[in-house]
C-alpha positions in Angstrom: -33.0 14.9 -0.5 -34.4 13.3 -3.6 -32.7 12.9 -6.9 -33.2 16.1 -9.0 -33.5 14.1 -12.2 -36.0 11.3 -11.4 -37.5 12.6 -8.1 -37.9 9.0 -6.9 -34.7 7.8 -5.2 -32.5 9.5 -2.5 -29.7 11.7 -4.0 -26.3 10.2 -3.0 -24.1 11.8 -5.6 -23.5 15.5 -6.0 -22.3 16.5 -9.5 -20.7 19.9 -10.1 -20.2 21.0 -13.7 -18.3 24.1 -14.7 -18.7 25.3 -18.3 -17.3 28.7 -19.4 -16.9 29.8 -15.8 -20.6 28.9 -15.1 -21.0 26.5 -12.2 -24.0 24.2 -11.9 -24.7 21.6 -9.3 -27.1 18.7 -9.4 -27.9 16.0 -6.8 -28.5 12.6 -8.3 -29.3 9.1 -7.2 -26.9 6.3 -8.1 -29.0 5.1 -11.1 -29.3 8.5 -12.7 -25.6 9.2 -12.1 -24.6 6.0 -13.9 -26.9 6.9 -16.8 -25.4 10.4 -17.1 -21.9 9.0 -16.7 -22.5 6.4 -19.5 -23.9 9.1 -21.8 -21.0 11.5 -21.1 -18.0 9.3 -20.8 -19.0 5.8 -22.0 -19.2 2.8 -19.8 -16.5 2.4 -17.2 -15.0 -1.0 -16.3 -16.4 -2.5 -13.0 -14.5 -1.3 -10.0 -13.2 -4.5 -8.4 -10.1 -5.4 -6.4 -8.5 -7.3 -9.3 -9.0 -4.4 -11.7 -7.8 -1.9 -9.0 -4.6 -4.0 -8.3 -4.0 -4.5 -12.0 -4.1 -0.8 -12.6 -1.8 -0.1 -9.7 0.6 -2.8 -10.7 0.9 -1.2 -14.2 -1.2 -3.8 -16.1 -3.6 -1.0 -17.2 -6.7 -2.9 -16.2 -5.5 -6.1 -17.7 -5.4 -8.9 -15.2 -2.9 -10.9 -17.2 0.4 -11.3 -15.3 3.6 -9.5 -16.1 6.4 -11.9 -17.0 9.9 -12.2 -15.6 12.8 -11.5 -18.0 13.1 -15.2 -18.8 9.4 -15.4 -19.9 8.1 -17.2 -16.9 5.5 -15.9 -14.5 6.6 -15.0 -11.0 5.4 -17.5 -8.4 5.8 -17.9 -4.6 8.2 -20.7 -3.8 6.4 -21.5 -0.6 2.7 -21.6 -1.5 2.9 -21.6 -5.3 0.7 -18.5 -5.8 1.3 -16.9 -9.2 1.2 -13.3 -10.0 -2.0 -13.7 -12.1 -3.7 -15.5 -9.1 -2.6 -12.6 -6.8 -4.0 -10.0 -9.3 -7.3 -11.9 -9.7 -7.9 -12.6 -6.0 -6.3 -9.5 -4.6 -4.8 -11.5 -1.8 -1.4 -13.0 -1.1 -1.2 -16.7 -0.2 1.4 -16.7 2.6 4.0 -14.6 4.4 6.7 -15.5 1.8 4.6 -14.1 -1.0 5.8 -10.6 0.2 9.4 -11.7 -0.7 8.4 -13.4 -3.9 6.4 -10.4 -5.2 8.6 -7.7 -3.5 9.6 -6.1 -6.8 5.9 -5.6 -7.6 4.6 -4.9 -4.1 7.0 -2.1 -3.1 5.9 0.4 -5.7 2.3 -0.6 -5.1 2.6 0.0 -1.3 4.4 3.2 -1.8 1.6 4.4 -4.1 -1.2 3.4 -1.7 0.4 4.2 1.7 3.3 6.5 0.9 5.8 4.0 2.4 6.7 0.4 1.8 7.3 -0.5 5.4 4.9 -0.6 8.3 5.3 2.4 10.6 2.7 2.1 13.3 1.8 1.2 16.9 3.2 -1.9 18.4 1.4 -3.7 21.2 3.0 -3.1 24.6 3.7 -6.8 25.3 5.5 -7.2 22.0 8.2 -4.8 23.2 9.7 -7.9 25.0 10.0 -9.7 21.6 13.3 -10.3 19.8 11.6 -9.7 16.4 10.7 -6.2 17.6 14.2 -5.6 18.7 15.6 -6.7 15.3 13.2 -4.4 13.6 14.3 -1.5 15.8 17.9 -2.2 15.0 17.1 -2.1 11.3 15.3 1.2 11.7 18.2 2.6 13.7 20.7 1.5 11.0 18.7 3.5 8.4 18.8 6.5 10.7 22.5 6.0 11.2 23.1 6.0 7.4 21.0 9.1 7.0 22.9 10.9 9.9 26.3 10.1 8.3 25.0 11.2 4.8 23.9 14.5 6.4 27.3 14.8 8.2 25.6 14.8 11.6 28.4 12.8 13.2 27.5 13.4 16.9 23.9 12.2 16.3 25.4 9.3 14.3 27.6 8.3 17.2 24.6 8.3 19.6 22.6 6.1 17.1 25.6 3.8 16.7 25.8 3.4 20.5 22.1 2.7 20.7 22.5 0.0 18.0 25.3 -1.6 19.9 23.3 -1.6 23.1 20.3 -3.2 21.3 22.5 -5.8 19.7 24.0 -6.7 23.0 20.5 -7.1 24.5 19.6 -9.3 21.6 22.7 -11.5 22.1 21.9 -11.8 25.8 18.3 -12.6 25.1 17.2 -9.7 27.4 15.2 -7.7 25.0 12.8 -5.2 26.4 12.1 -1.6 26.2 15.3 0.0 24.9 14.3 3.6 25.0 
């Protein structure tokens, strides 16, 4: 399908306009859509990862860093990455950056993913890994707290027993599938 405005390029954008309950649709190419958008709404800032992150971090499109309460910019102690570098690059420098920028990353991750922690598949061979077992214990402790808060004491007792079993496996170095 060709652009309904210029009749030269393929239409990749479908614009629907509703005015006074009258609906009109138009298929546009990217060039014509940008022209119409600029005429109707004014120019938009370029969509880039730094601007996207700045908006999500609450900088309002400004890539200048937010400051700590003492007036200094947050930096990773391990790699030295500053918040402004993170916002400009869109990448963290090392694993410790997650701790250094935790206060900023948690709301960002919640907004993007709905949760701040990873909940996904784990490779089968990693089930024999102590790190996996420690993670499972942490997850189970959260479930235990929730069960106690909801006064589901029988369920809480089962979870407590599972945690003890996992901790015992961890101490013995015999981690494996604990289900």
